[in-house]
C-alpha positions as CSV (number, residue, x, y, z in Angstrom):
1,M,113.8,32.9,68.3
2,P,115.6,34.5,65.2
3,T,116.2,38.2,65.8
4,A,115.1,38.8,62.4
5,V,111.5,37.7,63.4
6,L,111.7,39.9,66.4
7,V,113.0,42.7,64.7
8,D,110.4,42.8,62.2
9,Y,107.7,42.0,64.9
10,I,109.2,45.6,66.8
11,D,108.7,47.0,64.2
12,Q,105.4,47.0,63.2
13,H,103.8,47.8,66.6
14,R,106.6,50.5,67.7
15,D,104.4,53.3,67.0
16,R,101.7,52.3,69.2
17,F,103.7,51.3,71.7
18,G,107.3,52.0,71.8
19,V,110.5,49.2,71.1
20,E,111.3,49.1,74.8
21,P,107.5,48.4,76.6
22,L,107.7,46.1,73.6
23,C,111.1,44.0,74.8
24,A,109.9,44.2,78.7
25,V,106.6,42.4,76.9
26,L,108.5,40.1,75.1
27,K,111.4,39.4,78.0
28,D,108.2,38.7,80.0
29,A,107.2,36.3,78.2
30,G,110.3,34.1,77.8
31,V,111.8,36.3,74.6
32,Q,114.7,37.9,75.3
33,I,116.0,41.4,73.4
34,A,117.5,44.3,74.3
35,P,116.7,47.8,73.2
36,S,120.2,48.5,72.3
37,T,120.4,44.8,70.4
38,Y,116.9,46.3,68.3
39,Y,118.9,49.8,67.0
40,A,121.1,47.4,66.5
41,A,120.4,45.1,64.2
42,K,118.2,49.0,62.2
43,K,121.7,50.1,62.2
44,R,123.1,47.1,60.4
45,P,123.8,47.4,56.7
46,P,121.4,44.7,55.2
47,S,123.2,40.9,54.2
48,A,123.5,39.9,50.6
49,R,120.6,37.4,50.7
50,A,118.3,40.8,51.9
51,V,119.1,42.2,49.4
52,R,119.7,39.5,46.3
53,D,116.7,38.4,48.0
54,A,114.4,42.1,47.7
55,E,116.0,42.3,44.0
56,L,114.2,38.8,43.0
57,V,111.1,40.0,44.8
58,V,110.3,42.1,42.4
59,D,112.2,40.8,38.8
60,I,109.9,37.6,40.3
61,K,106.4,39.8,40.1
62,T,107.2,41.3,36.5
63,A,107.2,37.4,35.0
64,H,104.1,36.5,37.4
65,K,102.6,40.1,35.8
66,A,103.3,39.5,32.9
67,N,101.6,36.3,32.5
68,L,98.7,37.1,33.6
69,G,99.0,35.4,37.3
70,V,99.0,32.3,36.1
71,Y,103.0,30.9,36.5
72,G,103.7,29.2,39.7
73,A,107.0,28.5,41.0
74,R,108.6,26.7,38.9
75,K,107.6,27.8,35.4
76,I,108.6,31.3,36.7
77,H,111.8,29.8,37.9
78,A,111.6,28.6,34.2
79,E,111.0,32.7,32.7
80,L,113.1,34.1,35.3
81,N,116.6,31.8,33.5
82,R,115.6,31.9,30.4
83,E,116.0,36.0,31.1
84,G,119.0,35.2,32.0
85,V,118.1,35.5,36.3
86,T,119.9,33.0,38.0
87,V,118.2,31.5,40.4
88,A,117.5,28.2,42.0
89,R,113.7,27.0,41.9
90,C,113.7,26.9,45.9
91,T,114.3,30.3,46.3
92,V,110.9,31.0,44.2
93,E,109.5,29.3,45.8
94,R,110.3,30.6,48.7
95,L,109.7,34.3,48.4
96,M,106.5,33.5,46.3
97,R,105.5,31.9,49.6
98,A,106.5,34.9,51.1
99,E,104.8,37.3,48.7
100,G,101.5,35.1,48.8
101,L,101.9,34.0,44.9
102,R,101.1,31.8,43.6
103,G,100.3,29.7,40.0
104,I,96.4,28.3,38.8
105,P,96.7,24.7,38.5
106,R,95.4,22.6,36.8
107,E,91.6,20.9,37.4
108,K,93.0,17.5,37.2
109,T,90.3,16.4,38.4
110,R,87.8,18.7,35.3
111,K,85.3,16.1,34.2
112,T,85.4,15.7,29.9
113,T,83.1,13.8,27.6
114,V,85.3,10.4,28.7
115,G,83.2,8.8,31.5
116,G,86.1,5.7,34.0
117,G,84.9,3.3,31.9
118,A,85.6,4.4,28.6
119,E,89.3,4.5,29.3
120,T,92.1,1.4,28.3
121,E,94.6,0.2,30.7
122,R,97.4,2.0,30.9
123,P,100.5,1.1,29.1
124,E,104.3,1.0,30.4
125,D,106.3,4.0,29.8
126,K,108.2,3.0,27.2
127,V,110.9,6.1,26.8
128,K,111.8,7.4,31.2
129,R,112.7,10.6,30.8
130,K,115.0,9.8,28.4
131,F,113.2,12.5,25.6
132,V,116.5,11.4,22.7
133,A,115.6,10.2,19.0
134,T,118.2,10.0,16.6
135,A,115.2,10.4,13.6
136,P,112.1,11.8,12.8
137,N,108.8,9.5,13.3
138,Q,111.4,8.3,16.6
139,L,109.8,10.1,19.4
140,W,106.7,12.0,20.1
141,V,105.3,14.3,23.0
142,A,101.6,14.9,23.7
143,D,100.7,17.4,26.0
144,L,97.6,19.4,27.4
145,T,98.0,23.0,28.8
146,Y,95.5,26.2,29.4
147,V,95.5,29.6,28.4
148,R,94.2,32.7,29.9
149,T,92.3,34.9,27.2
150,H,90.5,37.7,27.5
151,A,87.9,35.4,26.6
152,G,88.4,33.3,28.9
153,W,90.6,30.2,29.8
154,T,91.4,28.3,26.2
155,Y,92.9,24.5,26.2
156,V,95.5,24.1,23.9
157,A,96.2,20.6,22.8
158,F,100.5,19.4,21.2
159,V,101.7,16.7,20.0
160,L,105.9,17.2,19.3
161,D,108.3,15.9,17.6
162,V,111.3,15.5,20.0
163,S,113.9,15.0,17.3
164,S,113.5,18.1,15.3
165,Q,111.2,19.7,18.4
166,M,108.7,20.7,15.9
167,I,105.4,21.0,17.0
168,V,104.1,18.5,14.5
169,G,99.9,19.0,15.2
170,W,98.2,20.8,17.6
171,Q,94.5,22.2,18.4
172,V,92.1,24.9,21.1
173,S,89.5,25.0,22.5
174,T,86.8,26.0,25.3
175,S,87.1,22.8,26.4
176,L,89.4,20.0,28.2
177,R,87.3,16.9,25.1
178,T,88.6,14.2,24.2
179,D,88.8,15.7,20.9
180,L,90.6,17.7,21.1
181,A,94.1,16.2,21.8
182,L,92.7,14.0,19.2
183,D,92.5,16.8,16.7
184,A,95.7,17.0,17.5
185,L,96.8,14.0,17.0
186,D,95.3,13.3,13.2
187,M,97.3,16.6,12.0
188,G,99.6,15.0,12.9
189,L,99.3,11.1,11.4
190,W,98.3,13.3,8.1
191,A,101.4,16.0,8.2
192,R,103.6,13.5,8.2
193,Q,101.5,10.7,6.0
194,R,100.9,13.8,3.6
195,V,104.6,13.8,2.8
196,G,105.0,9.5,3.1
197,Q,107.1,9.5,5.5
198,D,106.1,6.5,7.9
199,V,105.4,7.0,11.0
200,T,105.1,2.6,12.5
201,G,106.7,2.2,15.4
202,L,107.0,5.9,16.6
203,I,106.6,5.6,20.2
204,H,103.7,8.3,21.0
205,H,104.1,9.5,24.7
206,S,102.3,11.1,27.0
207,D,101.0,11.3,31.0
208,R,98.3,9.7,32.5
209,G,95.8,12.0,31.4
210,V,91.3,10.4,30.5
211,Q,92.4,12.0,26.6
212,Y,94.8,10.8,26.2
213,R,93.7,6.6,27.8
214,A,90.2,6.9,26.3
215,I,89.3,4.5,22.9
216,R,89.2,6.4,20.4
217,Y,92.6,7.7,20.9
218,T,94.1,3.9,21.6
219,E,92.4,4.0,18.5
220,R,94.1,5.9,16.5
221,L,97.7,5.1,17.9
222,A,96.8,1.6,16.7
223,E,95.9,2.5,13.2
224,A,98.6,4.3,12.8
225,E,101.2,1.6,14.0
226,A,102.6,3.1,16.5
227,V,103.4,2.4,20.1
228,A,101.8,4.0,23.4
229,S,103.5,5.1,26.8
230,V,102.5,6.6,29.4
231,G,105.1,8.7,32.2
232,S,104.1,8.8,35.4
233,R,102.2,11.4,37.3
234,G,101.8,14.5,35.0
235,D,104.5,14.2,33.9
236,S,104.5,13.9,30.4
237,Y,107.4,15.7,28.9
238,D,109.9,18.1,30.7
239,C,107.4,20.7,30.2
240,E,109.9,23.5,31.3
241,T,112.1,22.0,28.2
242,V,108.7,22.2,26.2
243,D,108.2,26.6,28.4
244,Q,112.1,27.6,26.6
245,R,111.7,26.1,23.5
246,H,107.3,27.0,22.5
247,G,107.0,29.6,25.0
């Protein structure tokens, strides 16, 4: 067992039992740590990693609180890097786990107005995570997210043009309904068609959400002569990139 773990254990109980008796009990249990080892460890200055971890915990707690306790390790990692705090995602995960911090997961199984029978077959992935476009209306990505407000949870649907990184359509609702995503798509199509831009052949990429596979949604894409594309499970776009650009 690592010495640091034994030292922490003794620290937790030394006021009640004393260091020497605790070391004796641990020895009887087959765990060797001498009182001199304990005291030496207490006098030893903290390691560079321990100092760095302590600093990061403060940053992580600040970011977690600033985002109403919603963000998990992935978004906290993106937030810290945006603020100039260079840290590995695995480190954020480790420290959040140690501090008992976690985000609020998306409810992938939440019931919607569309039943299982109302979905179309899943289109193939025409993007394969190569989110590159050389001109507007070549590739749009769509996603749903949620925002915690004082009035409760609000769902947001958006459609983003990869070429310009511009959100061309969006909608907000208190329910996760098909019309939420469809309204965002309609806004984008209307905005582009209003100024005479051709969206024929546009690739529309999303995740496997039922909102995007609903018959009405796929029919609307077909009417606009857009091509549907669906990525891997829960992965419509590099969400950290979207967060960095659009907060």
